[in-house]
C-alpha positions in Angstrom: -37.9 16.7 -11.1 -39.3 13.3 -11.7 -37.2 10.4 -12.5 -37.9 6.8 -13.4 -35.7 4.5 -11.5 -35.6 1.1 -9.9 -33.5 -0.2 -7.0 -32.2 -3.6 -6.2 -30.8 -4.3 -2.8 -29.0 -7.3 -1.6 -27.2 -7.9 1.7 -25.5 -10.8 3.5 -24.7 -10.9 7.2 -21.0 -11.2 8.1 -21.5 -11.1 11.8 -24.0 -9.5 14.0 -27.3 -9.7 16.0 -29.7 -7.8 13.8 -30.7 -7.3 10.2 -31.6 -3.7 9.4 -34.3 -2.3 7.1 -33.3 -0.5 3.9 -35.5 2.2 2.6 -35.2 3.9 -0.8 -37.0 7.1 -1.8 -37.1 9.0 -5.0 -36.5 12.6 -6.1 -37.2 15.1 -3.3 -37.9 12.2 -0.9 -37.4 12.4 2.9 -34.4 11.1 4.8 -31.1 12.8 5.2 -30.9 16.5 5.5 -27.1 16.6 5.2 -25.6 19.6 3.5 -22.9 18.9 0.9 -21.0 21.6 -1.0 -17.8 21.8 -3.0 -16.8 24.6 -5.4 -17.4 23.8 -9.0 -13.7 24.3 -9.7 -13.0 21.3 -7.4 -15.5 19.0 -8.9 -14.2 16.9 -11.8 -16.0 17.2 -15.1 -17.8 14.3 -17.0 -17.6 15.4 -20.6 -18.8 13.6 -23.7 -15.6 11.6 -24.0 -15.8 10.4 -20.4 -19.5 9.5 -20.8 -18.8 7.5 -24.0 -16.1 5.5 -22.2 -18.9 3.4 -20.6 -18.5 4.0 -16.9 -16.6 5.2 -13.9 -15.4 3.2 -10.9 -14.4 4.7 -7.5 -11.8 3.8 -6.3 -10.1 3.0 -9.6 -9.3 5.5 -12.3 -11.0 8.0 -9.9 -10.7 8.2 -6.1 -13.1 9.4 -3.5 -13.0 13.2 -3.6 -15.6 14.3 -1.0 -14.9 13.8 2.7 -16.2 15.6 5.7 -15.4 14.8 9.3 -17.0 16.6 12.3 -17.4 15.8 16.0 -18.1 17.5 19.3 -18.6 16.9 23.0 -20.0 18.4 26.2 -18.6 17.7 29.7 -17.2 14.2 30.1 -17.6 13.2 26.5 -15.4 12.6 23.4 -16.6 12.6 19.8 -14.4 11.4 16.9 -14.7 11.1 13.1 -12.0 10.2 10.6 -11.1 8.4 7.5 -10.6 4.6 8.0 -8.2 3.1 5.4 -8.2 4.0 1.7 -11.9 3.2 1.2 -13.7 3.8 4.5 -14.6 6.1 7.3 -15.7 5.9 10.9 -17.4 8.0 13.7 -17.5 7.3 17.4 -19.1 9.0 20.4 -18.3 8.1 24.0 -19.1 9.8 27.3 -19.3 9.4 31.0 -22.0 10.4 33.5 -23.8 13.7 32.6 -21.6 14.0 29.4 -22.5 13.9 25.8 -20.8 13.5 22.5 -21.3 13.1 18.7 -19.4 12.3 15.6 -20.4 12.3 11.9 -18.7 11.7 8.5 -19.6 12.2 4.8 -17.6 10.0 2.4 -18.1 9.7 -1.4 -17.7 11.1 -4.9 -18.8 14.3 -6.7 -18.7 15.4 -10.3 -20.2 17.8 -12.8 -22.2 16.8 -15.9 -20.5 18.8 -18.7 -21.8 16.9 -21.6 -24.6 19.4 -22.4 -27.2 16.7 -22.2 -28.9 14.5 -19.7 -27.0 11.4 -18.7 -28.9 8.2 -17.6 -26.8 5.8 -15.5 -26.9 2.7 -13.4 -25.3 3.4 -10.0 -24.0 0.5 -7.9 -22.7 1.0 -4.3 -21.0 -1.6 -2.3 -19.7 -1.3 1.3 -19.2 -3.2 4.6 -20.9 -1.7 7.7 -20.0 -2.4 11.3 -21.5 -0.8 14.4 -21.3 -1.2 18.1 -22.7 0.4 21.3 -22.2 -0.3 25.0 -23.1 1.2 28.3 -22.8 0.6 32.0 -26.1 0.0 33.9 -27.4 3.1 35.6 -27.9 2.8 39.4 -31.3 1.9 40.7 -31.6 5.4 42.3 -30.7 7.3 39.2 -32.2 10.8 39.0 -30.3 12.7 36.4 -31.8 11.1 33.3 -31.9 8.0 31.1 -28.9 7.3 28.8 -29.5 7.7 25.1 -27.4 6.6 22.1 -28.2 6.6 18.4 -26.4 5.4 15.3 -27.4 6.2 11.7 -26.0 5.6 8.2 -27.4 6.7 4.8 -26.5 6.8 1.2 -27.8 9.7 -0.8 -27.4 11.5 -4.1 -27.9 15.3 -4.2 -27.3 17.9 -7.0 -25.5 21.2 -6.7 -28.8 23.1 -6.3 -29.7 21.1 -3.3 -32.3 18.7 -4.8 -32.1 15.1 -3.4 -32.4 12.4 -6.1 -31.9 9.3 -3.9 -31.9 8.4 -0.3 -31.3 5.0 1.3 -31.4 4.5 5.0 -28.8 1.8 5.8 -28.7 1.9 9.5 -30.9 3.4 12.3 -30.4 1.9 15.8 -30.6 3.0 19.5 -29.1 1.8 22.7 -32.7 0.8 23.7 -32.2 -2.5 21.9 -29.2 -3.4 24.2 -25.5 -3.3 23.8 -24.2 -5.1 20.7 -21.6 -5.4 18.0 -22.7 -6.2 14.5 -21.8 -5.9 10.8 -23.0 -6.7 7.3 -22.2 -6.2 3.6 -24.6 -4.1 1.5 -25.1 -3.6 -2.2 -27.4 -1.0 -3.7 -28.2 -0.6 -7.4 -30.1 2.5 -8.7 -31.1 3.9 -12.1 -30.5 7.7 -12.0 -30.6 10.7 -14.3 -28.0 13.4 -14.2 -29.0 16.7 -15.7 -26.5 18.9 -17.7 -24.6 21.7 -16.1 -25.1 20.5 -12.5 -22.9 19.0 -9.9 -23.7 15.7 -8.2 -22.8 14.2 -4.9 -22.9 10.5 -4.2 -22.3 10.2 -0.4 -22.4 7.7 2.4 -23.1 9.6 5.6 -22.8 8.3 9.2 -23.5 9.7 12.6 -23.4 8.7 16.3 -24.9 10.6 19.2 -24.5 9.7 22.9 -25.8 11.3 26.2 -24.8 9.4 29.3 -27.4 10.6 31.7 -27.0 8.5 34.9 -24.9 5.8 33.2 -21.2 5.7 34.2 -20.2 5.2 30.6 -21.8 5.0 27.2 -20.4 4.6 23.7 -21.5 4.1 20.1 -19.6 3.8 16.8 -20.3 3.3 13.1 -17.6 2.3 10.5 -17.7 1.7 6.8 -15.0 -0.1 4.8 -14.4 -1.5 1.3 -16.6 1.2 -0.2 -17.0 1.3 -4.0 -19.1 3.3 -6.4 -19.7 2.2 -10.0 -21.4 4.5 -12.5 -22.4 2.9 -15.8 -23.6 5.5 -18.4 -26.4 4.7 -20.8 -28.2 6.8 -23.4 -31.0 9.0 -22.0 -34.4 8.5 -23.5 -36.0 11.5 -25.3 -38.5 13.6 -23.4 -41.4 12.0 -25.2 -40.3 8.4 -24.4 -42.9 6.2 -23.0 -43.0 6.4 -19.2 -41.4 9.8 -19.0 -42.5 11.5 -15.8 -43.6 8.2 -14.1 -42.3 8.5 -10.6 -43.0 4.9 -9.6 -40.4 3.0 -7.6 -39.6 -0.6 -7.3 -37.5 -2.3 -4.7 -36.3 -5.8 -5.1 -35.7 -7.8 -1.9 -37.4 -9.9 0.6 -39.5 -9.1 3.6 -37.1 -11.1 5.8 -34.3 -8.6 5.0 -36.3 -5.8 6.5 -36.7 -7.6 9.9 -35.6 -5.6 12.8 -33.9 -6.8 16.0 
């Protein structure tokens, strides 16, 4: 599927040490490989009356209806993932020497397009993001292995047949840049088309992985809060409209916002 869309991204630092790059890709683009699935009977329907209402805000008249929390550990490790307040989620992984752990969450909204026609919409996502990682310094004569820790956060839209419409990489860091605690606010705006008789998932997905190696202790965490999703419906152009099939992408922002640590 080819979809015309544009994306506008703005962010302002609340506290922190780094500004992280944001990448947006189109239909079928790379990025997250997360699996999302909910039975059709559990996905709310967007019918013609709902579409003609002008929009949908989550949380608001609708609440977040898709959550998944998973974690695991090996040896001296502990992984954790859970909801954090009414509009947020978190994951954390911590371990001690030779241990490892991971945690991940999926948090968002899903619906079915039951209008019998394509729905074009503007999707706006707002959230606050905080992350931290820390480790003890491995001894000079360490032999077991180097400690590793990664944190990642993405926003994506997938449909019920597995096609990925949008993918935005919001966070990708490693312990190699040094222990830190940071946070920021993010806002993403997309144009998207929702085809009839399909389900759609609008998801923020976070994950932390740690492996202590020779370090006495190692931890990493990612938390999102004040998450909101706004969908504003607009008439879909006909198949013969000018520009149909153009898969060009535009991203508004500044080069400075993509600067790494």
